C-alpha positions in Angstrom: -29.2 -20.0 24.9 -31.0 -23.6 24.9 -34.4 -24.4 24.5 -34.8 -25.7 28.2 -32.1 -22.9 30.0 -33.7 -22.3 33.2 -35.9 -23.2 36.0 -36.9 -26.8 36.6 -40.0 -27.4 38.2 -40.8 -30.0 41.1 -43.8 -32.3 41.7 -43.1 -33.3 45.3 -46.3 -33.0 47.5 -47.1 -30.9 50.3 -47.4 -31.9 53.8 -49.6 -31.2 56.5 -46.4 -30.4 58.1 -46.5 -26.7 60.1 -45.1 -24.3 57.9 -43.2 -20.7 58.4 -44.8 -18.2 56.1 -41.6 -15.7 54.9 -42.2 -12.8 52.5 -40.4 -12.3 49.1 -39.4 -8.9 48.5 -41.6 -7.4 46.2 -41.0 -7.1 42.3 -40.0 -3.3 41.3 -42.4 -1.6 39.1 -42.5 1.2 36.8 -45.4 3.0 38.6 -46.8 3.1 42.2 -50.5 2.9 41.6 -52.6 0.1 40.3 -49.4 -2.3 40.1 -49.7 -6.2 40.2 -46.9 -6.2 41.9 -47.1 -3.0 44.3 -49.8 -4.3 46.3 -48.4 -6.8 48.0 -45.1 -8.6 48.9 -45.0 -11.9 46.7 -44.8 -14.7 49.8 -44.1 -18.2 50.1 -44.3 -21.2 52.5 -41.2 -23.0 53.9 -42.0 -26.9 54.8 -41.0 -28.3 57.4 -40.0 -26.3 60.9 -41.9 -24.3 63.6 -39.0 -21.6 65.3 -39.8 -21.1 69.1 -37.6 -18.3 70.7 -36.9 -18.3 74.5 -37.8 -15.1 76.2 -35.4 -12.6 75.9 -33.6 -11.4 79.2 -33.2 -7.4 80.4 -31.3 -5.0 79.5 -31.3 -6.5 75.7 -32.1 -3.6 73.3 -34.8 -4.2 70.5 -32.1 -4.3 67.8 -30.3 -7.1 69.5 -33.6 -9.6 69.5 -34.7 -8.8 66.0 -31.1 -9.7 65.1 -31.2 -12.9 66.8 -34.5 -13.3 65.7 -33.6 -12.7 61.7 -30.5 -14.7 62.2 -33.1 -17.9 64.0 -35.1 -17.7 60.6 -31.9 -17.7 58.3 -30.3 -20.2 60.3 -34.3 -22.5 60.2 -34.2 -21.1 56.4 -30.8 -23.0 56.0 -31.3 -26.4 57.9 -34.5 -26.7 56.1 -32.4 -26.6 52.7 -29.4 -29.1 54.5 -31.8 -31.7 56.2 -34.6 -32.2 53.7 -34.1 -33.7 50.2 -37.5 -32.7 49.5 -37.6 -29.1 50.6 -38.7 -26.6 48.6 -40.9 -23.3 48.4 -44.5 -23.4 47.4 -47.1 -20.3 47.2 -48.5 -18.8 49.5 -52.3 -18.9 49.6 -54.6 -17.2 52.0 -56.7 -19.3 54.5 -60.4 -19.5 52.2 -62.9 -16.5 53.6 -60.1 -15.0 55.4 -59.8 -11.2 55.3 -56.1 -11.5 53.8 -57.7 -13.5 50.6 -60.6 -11.0 50.4 -57.7 -8.1 50.0 -55.5 -10.0 47.4 -59.0 -11.0 44.8 -60.1 -7.2 45.9 -56.5 -5.8 44.9 -56.1 -8.4 41.8 -60.0 -7.7 40.6 -59.3 -4.0 41.0 -56.3 -4.2 38.8 -57.7 -5.7 35.9 -61.1 -4.4 35.8 -58.9 -0.7 35.8 -57.3 -2.1 32.9 -60.6 -3.9 31.0 -62.4 -0.7 31.8 -59.4 1.8 29.9 -58.7 -0.4 26.9 -62.9 -0.4 25.9 -62.9 3.2 26.3 -63.4 5.4 23.4 -60.6 5.9 22.7 -58.7 3.3 24.7 -56.9 4.7 27.2 -52.8 3.2 28.0 -52.2 3.9 31.3 -52.9 0.8 33.1 -51.4 -0.7 30.1 -48.6 1.0 30.4 -48.0 -0.5 34.1 -49.6 -4.0 33.0 -46.5 -4.2 30.4 -44.3 -2.8 33.3 -45.3 -5.6 35.6 -44.6 -8.4 33.3 -41.1 -7.2 32.1 -40.2 -6.8 35.6 -41.9 -10.3 35.6 -39.6 -11.9 32.9 -36.8 -10.6 34.8 -37.7 -12.4 37.8 -37.7 -15.6 36.5 -34.0 -15.2 34.7 -30.5 -16.2 35.8 -27.4 -13.8 36.1 -25.9 -15.3 32.8 -28.8 -14.5 30.8 -27.5 -11.6 29.6 -28.9 -11.5 25.9 -32.4 -12.2 27.1 -32.4 -9.5 29.4 -30.8 -7.2 26.3 -33.6 -8.2 24.0 -36.4 -7.6 26.6 -35.3 -4.3 27.5 -35.0 -3.3 23.2 -38.8 -5.0 22.6 -40.2 -3.9 26.2 -39.1 -0.6 26.2 -40.3 1.6 28.0 -40.4 5.3 26.0 -41.1 3.1 22.5 -44.1 1.7 24.2 -45.5 5.3 25.7 -45.1 6.6 21.7 -47.1 3.9 20.9 -49.7 4.4 23.5 -49.6 8.1 22.9 -50.1 7.2 19.1 -52.6 4.9 19.5 -51.2 2.1 18.1 -50.3 -0.1 20.8 -50.1 -3.4 20.0 -51.2 -5.9 23.4 -51.0 -9.0 21.8 -47.8 -8.5 19.6 -46.5 -8.1 23.4 -48.2 -11.0 24.5 -46.8 -13.2 21.8 -43.2 -12.5 22.1 -43.6 -12.8 26.2 -45.6 -16.1 26.1 -42.5 -17.2 23.4 -40.4 -16.5 26.0 -41.7 -18.2 28.8 -42.0 -21.2 27.1 -38.3 -21.1 26.4 -37.1 -20.8 29.9 -39.9 -22.8 32.2 -39.5 -26.4 32.4 -40.9 -28.9 30.4 -43.9 -29.1 33.2 -44.9 -26.3 32.7 -45.9 -26.3 29.0 -49.9 -27.0 29.3 -50.0 -24.4 31.4 -48.3 -22.0 28.8 -49.9 -23.5 25.9 -53.3 -22.6 27.5 -52.3 -19.3 27.5 -52.6 -19.0 23.6 -56.0 -20.5 23.6 -57.4 -17.3 25.0 -58.5 -14.9 23.1 -59.8 -11.3 25.6 -56.4 -9.3 25.8 -57.2 -9.3 30.0 -57.3 -12.8 30.2 -53.9 -13.1 28.3 -52.5 -10.9 30.2 -53.8 -12.1 33.3 -52.8 -15.8 33.3 -49.0 -14.3 31.7 -48.9 -12.6 35.5 -49.3 -15.8 37.6 -47.9 -17.9 34.9 -44.5 -15.5 35.8 -45.5 -16.2 39.4 -45.4 -20.0 38.8 -41.8 -19.8 36.9 -40.7 -17.6 39.5 -41.0 -20.6 42.3 -39.5 -22.9 39.7 -36.6 -21.2 39.1 -36.3 -20.5 43.2 -36.7 -23.9 43.5 -34.4 -25.2 41.0 -31.3 -22.8 42.5 -32.1 -24.4 45.8 -31.7 -27.9 44.2 -28.5 -26.8 43.3 -26.9 -25.0 45.8 -28.0 -27.6 48.5 -24.2 -29.3 48.5 -22.7 -26.3 49.4 -25.4 -25.6 51.8 -24.8 -28.9 53.3 -21.4 -28.1 53.6 -21.4 -24.6 55.0 -24.6 -25.0 57.4 -22.9 -26.4 60.6 -21.1 -23.8 61.2 -23.7 -21.2 60.1 -26.3 -22.9 62.1 -24.1 -23.0 65.6 -23.0 -19.2 64.9 -26.2 -18.3 64.5 -26.9 -20.2 67.5 -24.8 -18.4 69.7 -26.4 -15.2 69.0 -29.8 -17.0 70.0 -27.8 -17.8 73.2 -26.2 -14.2 73.6 -29.8 -12.6 73.9 -31.8 -15.3 75.9 -31.3 -15.8 80.0 -30.4 -19.7 79.7 -30.9 -20.6 76.3 -29.8 -24.0 77.3 -32.0 -25.4 79.9 -34.3 -27.9 77.8 -31.1 -29.3 76.5 -29.6 -29.7 80.2 -32.7 -31.1 81.7 -32.9 -33.7 78.5 -30.0 -34.7 78.5 -29.9 -35.2 82.7 -33.5 -36.9 82.3 -31.8 -39.6 79.9 -27.5 -39.7 80.1 -26.4 -42.4 82.9 -23.6 -41.4 84.4 -22.3 -43.5 86.1 -19.2 -45.1 84.7 -18.3 -41.4 82.9 -15.8 -39.1 84.0 -14.2 -35.6 83.1 -13.0 -35.4 80.2 -15.9 -36.6 78.2 -14.6 -37.9 74.8 -17.5 -40.2 73.9 -19.6 -38.6 71.6 -21.6 -41.8 71.2 -23.2 -41.0 75.0 -25.3 -38.6 73.5 -26.4 -40.4 70.4 -26.9 -43.6 72.2 -28.7 -42.3 74.9 -30.5 -39.3 74.5 -31.6 -38.9 70.6 -33.7 -42.4 70.4 -36.1 -41.0 72.9 -36.6 -37.9 71.0 -39.0 -39.4 68.6 -40.8 -40.9 71.9 -44.5 -41.7 72.9 -46.7 -40.6 75.4 -46.5 -37.2 76.6 -43.4 -35.8 75.4 -41.7 -33.2 77.6 -40.1 -29.6 76.5 -37.9 -30.5 73.6 -34.1 -29.4 73.6 -33.3 -26.3 72.0 -31.0 -27.3 70.6 -33.7 -29.5 68.6 -36.5 -27.0 68.2 -35.8 -26.7 64.1 -36.6 -30.1 63.9 -39.4 -30.7 66.5 -42.1 -31.6 64.3 -39.9 -34.4 62.5 -39.3 -35.9 65.7 -42.9 -35.5 66.5 -43.9 -37.3 63.7 -41.7 -40.0 63.4 -42.8 -40.0 67.0 -46.2 -40.9 65.8 -44.9 -43.2 63.2 -43.2 -45.4 65.7 -46.1 -45.9 67.7 -48.0 -46.8 64.6 -45.5 -49.1 64.1 -45.6 -50.8 67.6 -49.5 -50.6 67.6 -49.5 -53.0 63.9 -46.1 -55.0 64.7 -48.0 -56.2 68.0 -51.2 -56.4 66.4 -49.7 -59.3 64.4 -48.0 -60.7 66.9 -51.6 -61.0 68.6 -53.1 -62.3 65.4 -53.2 -66.0 64.8 -51.1 -67.7 62.1 -53.0 -70.8 60.5 -51.0 -71.6 57.5 -47.8 -73.8 57.5 -46.6 -73.0 54.4 -44.1 -69.9 54.7 -44.9 -68.0 51.4 -49.0 -68.7 52.2 -48.0 -67.2 56.2 -46.5 -64.2 54.9 -48.8 -63.8 52.5 -51.5 -63.8 54.6 -49.6 -61.5 57.4 -49.3 -58.6 54.4 -53.0 -58.9 54.1 -53.5 -58.6 57.6 -50.5 -55.7 57.9 -52.4 -53.9 55.2 -56.0 -54.4 56.6 -54.9 -53.0 60.2 -52.9 -50.3 58.5 -56.0 -48.8 56.7 -57.7 -49.5 59.8 -55.9 -47.7 62.1 -55.3 -44.8 59.6 -54.1 -41.6 61.3 -54.6 -42.9 64.9 -51.7 -41.5 67.2 -52.3 -42.0 70.4 -54.0 -44.6 72.5 -57.0 -42.4 73.3 -57.8 -42.5 69.3 -56.5 -46.2 69.6 -58.7 -47.6 71.5 -62.4 -47.0 69.9 -60.6 -48.8 66.6 -59.3 -52.1 68.2 -62.8 -54.0 68.1 -63.0 -53.3 64.2 -59.2 -54.4 64.2 -60.3 -57.7 66.2 -63.6 -58.5 63.5 -61.0 -58.1 60.7 -58.5 -60.0 61.9 -61.0 -62.7 62.6 -62.4 -61.9 58.3 -58.8 -62.4 57.2 -58.1 -65.3 59.2 -61.4 -67.7 58.3 -61.1 -66.3 54.5 -57.0 -68.6 54.4 -58.9 -71.2 56.6 -60.9 -71.7 53.8 -58.5 -70.8 51.4 -56.8 -74.1 53.1 -59.8 -76.4 53.2 -59.5 -76.1 57.0 -62.5 -76.0 59.1 -63.6 -72.3 60.5 -62.9 -70.3 63.6 -65.3 -71.4 66.7 -66.9 -69.1 68.8 -64.6 -69.4 71.7 -61.6 -68.8 69.7 -62.8 -65.4 67.9 -63.8 -64.5 71.3 -60.1 -65.1 72.9 -58.9 -62.9 69.6 -61.3 -60.3 70.3 -60.1 -60.0 73.8 -56.2 -60.4 73.0 -56.9 -57.5 70.0 -58.2 -55.3 72.1 -55.9 -55.6 75.3 -53.5 -54.0 73.5 -54.9 -51.0 73.9 -53.0 -50.6 77.1 -49.9 -49.2 77.0 -48.5 -51.8 79.4 -49.6 -54.6 77.7 -46.4 -57.1 77.3 -46.4 -57.4 74.3 -46.4 -53.9 73.2 -43.7 -53.4 75.5 -41.6 -56.2 73.7 -41.8 -54.4 70.6 -41.1 -50.9 72.1 -38.1 -52.0 73.6 -37.0 -54.0 70.2 -37.3 -51.0 68.3 -35.9 -48.3 70.5 -32.7 -50.8 70.9 -32.8 -51.3 66.4 -32.8 -47.4 66.3 -30.1 -47.1 69.6 -28.1 -49.6 67.0 -28.4 -47.0 64.5 -27.5 -44.1 65.9 -24.3 -44.8 67.6 -23.0 -47.3 64.5 -24.0 -44.6 62.3 -25.8 -46.7 59.9 -24.6 -49.8 58.0 -26.6 -53.2 57.6 -28.3 -54.3 60.6 -31.0 -57.2 60.9 -34.4 -56.4 61.8 -35.7 -57.3 65.2 -37.7 -60.7 65.5 -41.5 -59.8 65.0 -40.8 -57.1 63.0 -39.7 -58.6 59.8 -43.4 -57.4 58.7 -42.4 -53.8 59.0 -38.8 -53.7 58.0 -39.4 -51.1 55.3 -41.0 -49.4 57.7 -39.0 -49.8 60.6 -35.7 -48.7 58.3 -36.8 -45.6 57.0 -37.9 -44.4 60.4 -34.2 -45.2 60.8 -33.1 -43.7 58.1 -34.7 -40.4 58.5 -34.1 -39.6 62.7 -30.1 -40.9 61.6 -29.7 -37.6 58.9 -31.6 -35.4 61.5 -29.4 -36.9 64.4 -26.4 -36.4 62.3 -27.0 -33.2 61.5 -27.7 -32.4 65.0 -24.7 -33.7 66.9 -22.3 -31.7 63.6 -23.6 -28.8 65.2 -24.4 -29.0 68.5 -22.0 -32.0 70.2 -19.9 -28.9 71.8 -22.1 -27.7 74.0 -24.2 -31.3 75.1 -20.6 -32.5 75.9 -19.7 -29.0 77.7 -23.3 -29.9 79.6 -22.8 -33.2 80.2 -18.9 -32.6 81.9 -20.6 -29.5 83.6 -23.1 -32.3 86.2 -19.9 -34.7 86.5 -18.1 -31.6 88.0 -21.5 -31.7 91.1 
């Protein structure tokens, strides 16, 4: 095999989005007592989704419900892999001071305390040591691909359980020899990003510390392998996930009273039936009317069940759209004191950067209003700095007061400037969705935010196209049902 066969590392950072915690199966060990793995299943977090299920109707068996819930979880995982190019599994860490973390730390401490006590006894006792080496062996197996048959055979030969048992009985068990073998093998199987972590193990001298670091590193490498496999199979998952998600959604509908209730209400709110007739053949009516309003501002109605998996994403996009509209409105309300286009562009960029910092994580008008006076003062400071550089007289008190009034008035959600910017943003998103991308002109007044606007629209398009591929049949049936009334 090559020096670098095996999993690839990942540096992408995790977000603060909502998580699904999904336990994997525990790795089998040679003993049921005091095993590093046996006390708890390995857990990981899946980025990106929140799953909400409708209440089951009467006469549905528990088996049906559990099957549907399991299918929903699998569907969520497939959806995450297909939609999010940055999707990865991350190690699950219980919250600080939580009971779960206390149990985990206590069990791991007990595991290694027993090992240390037995090894330091006279003569040494190897009962826990045998369990340790079996755990390490299973950990090595867990970071290998099926094609690594020769390596698997080598591990079986070196970490032979019967031979290690004989060494223990003869008091000749050399832990450092096995540690060196394991560390060298991990270095060959791991991605380069883990070289430093593995190298740090070689600096340790205490036997228990060495094997504790080995087990912890094996868990990291196990996750690296899982993420590497996810990246490799993503194209296949993207091809298959449409049919898979549709089939799983059908299973959910069978155990819910009206699984399409919120979807029906969402379409009724947003689709104009005036010029429609049965049969409905234009699928653009869904993209044109309904989807641009999913990441809407203010109070969000109940998300349609067909968008449940992406509800947190749409909500996050809504927050991004809100900030974009506010920043664009503030820039339009700020004075421009430069005639030279380049100077004016630099001035606007400076204002945009500073306003963005001041607004921070504000996501609604309640959070925005207390910030606007600070924004007004920053606009005044940046403008006066520009005037000074242009050798122009500073702002007078009346002009400063007018700037403050204009900036603070933008706290009103019905402000005319905000309404205009909001309409331009929604129209731009609508055009992007109907035309499925392509080159489009940035709306007037939003040129300073073109990067943010194109990022939002591209992200929304990716979510919508996948959702449309899975659920268009339901959408068209609902529209035709409403028309038939």
